[in-house]
NUDREN-454359 format. One line per 4 residues: their letters; for each residue x, y, z of C-alpha. Coordinates in steps of 0.05 Angstrom, whole numbers. Example, Ala and Ser with C-alpha at 12.3 -4.5 7.8 and 13.67 -1.06 7.14 Angstrom:
2
as> 246:-90:156 ~ 273:-21:143
***
This chain:
136
mnfl> -326:-768:-624 ~ -316:-694:-631 ~ -349:-651:-573 ~ -331:-585:-589
sskc> -333:-552:-656 ~ -267:-520:-684 ~ -290:-449:-667 ~ -311:-470:-599
rsrv> -242:-503:-584 ~ -205:-440:-605 ~ -249:-398:-560 ~ -233:-445:-503
llal> -163:-445:-522 ~ -155:-370:-522 ~ -196:-359:-453 ~ -147:-411:-425
tisl> -86:-374:-451 ~ -108:-303:-426 ~ -124:-334:-356 ~ -56:-367:-355
aalv> -20:-298:-374 ~ -58:-262:-321 ~ -37:-314:-270 ~ 33:-308:-293
saac> 33:-235:-291 ~ 7:-231:-223 ~ 58:-281:-200 ~ 112:-238:-226
apmv> 88:-176:-189 ~ 146:-148:-141 ~ 134:-158:-66 ~ 128:-99:-25
pieg> 197:-90:8 ~ 200:-106:83 ~ 243:-95:141 ~ 232:-122:214
atft> 193:-73:257 ~ 191:-63:332 ~ 115:-29:343 ~ 105:9:408
piaa> 34:30:417 ~ 18:95:442 ~ -44:129:478 ~ -91:170:428
sasp> -57:231:411 ~ -94:300:417 ~ -87:324:347 ~ -89:285:283
lqls> -45:293:227 ~ -78:324:166 ~ -55:333:95 ~ -68:402:62
tevn> -60:374:-6 ~ -61:310:-48 ~ 4:271:-43 ~ 15:220:-103
lkls> 65:166:-88 ~ 101:120:-133 ~ 118:54:-96 ~ 177:10:-115
tgys> 129:-45:-136 ~ 108:-3:-194 ~ 39:12:-163 ~ 18:85:-145
rtlp> -22:106:-89 ~ -52:175:-73 ~ -56:204:1 ~ -117:251:-8
agss> -119:326:11 ~ -156:333:75 ~ -146:260:98 ~ -131:255:174
wrav> -89:205:206 ~ -81:192:283 ~ -17:172:317 ~ -29:100:342
gtlp> 53:79:359 ~ 121:85:342 ~ 178:48:308 ~ 250:65:304
qgtv> 240:97:237 ~ 186:147:264 ~ 115:155:286 ~ 60:113:259
yqri> -5:140:235 ~ -70:104:218 ~ -118:134:172 ~ -183:160:208
ndvf> -253:139:181 ~ -217:101:121 ~ -169:48:107 ~ -102:55:65
tieg> -71:3:29 ~ -7:-9:-12 ~ 3:-62:-61 ~ 56:-107:-91
rqvh> 44:-182:-103 ~ -13:-172:-50 ~ -48:-116:-22 ~ -33:-93:51
eayl> -74:-52:94 ~ -15:4:114 ~ -4:61:159 ~ 41:117:149
vvqr> 109:121:183 ~ 131:195:188 ~ 192:231:221 ~ 195:307:215
sall> 140:313:165 ~ 174:260:119 ~ 141:197:98 ~ 189:146:108
gfyl> 151:86:91 ~ 90:45:119 ~ 72:-4:178 ~ 36:-62:159
paeg> -7:-80:219 ~ -29:-148:198 ~ 45:-174:184 ~ 77:-132:239
ifsp> 129:-104:188 ~ 158:-40:157 ~ 159:-27:84 ~ 204:33:71
ltps> 187:86:19 ~ 250:98:-29 ~ 255:159:-33 ~ 217:190:25
vslp> 165:242:12 ~ 151:307:45 ~ 82:311:73 ~ 47:381:62
lgap> 14:384:134 ~ -43:427:156 ~ -112:440:141 ~ -131:442:63
***
């Protein structure tokens, strides 16, 4: 007994092939690079860090992210690599094999990487990026 016509079987096979290709390509996405982190929380800082212009980032995973002009970030802690800043009134993420909430790790106005609070780890940004600090 033939339940599907030849045309219908071809469509089902095509759909399965596309789904499998999408699954395989997602599994091949590079992981976000990580290092151990010793996070030390700090009391609320008086003045937030603010970006005067947009900053486009190219991650080692091949994905890109943009830090918007005028975005504000509050210091929430420190790592040996620098001060950790959380986005105010929004969530910032980075992407590799998975999407991770990320806080900026800054030392002397240079973005050195990201603190991933859910995982408690540091993800370095190579090369580091100079941040345009100040009001837009």
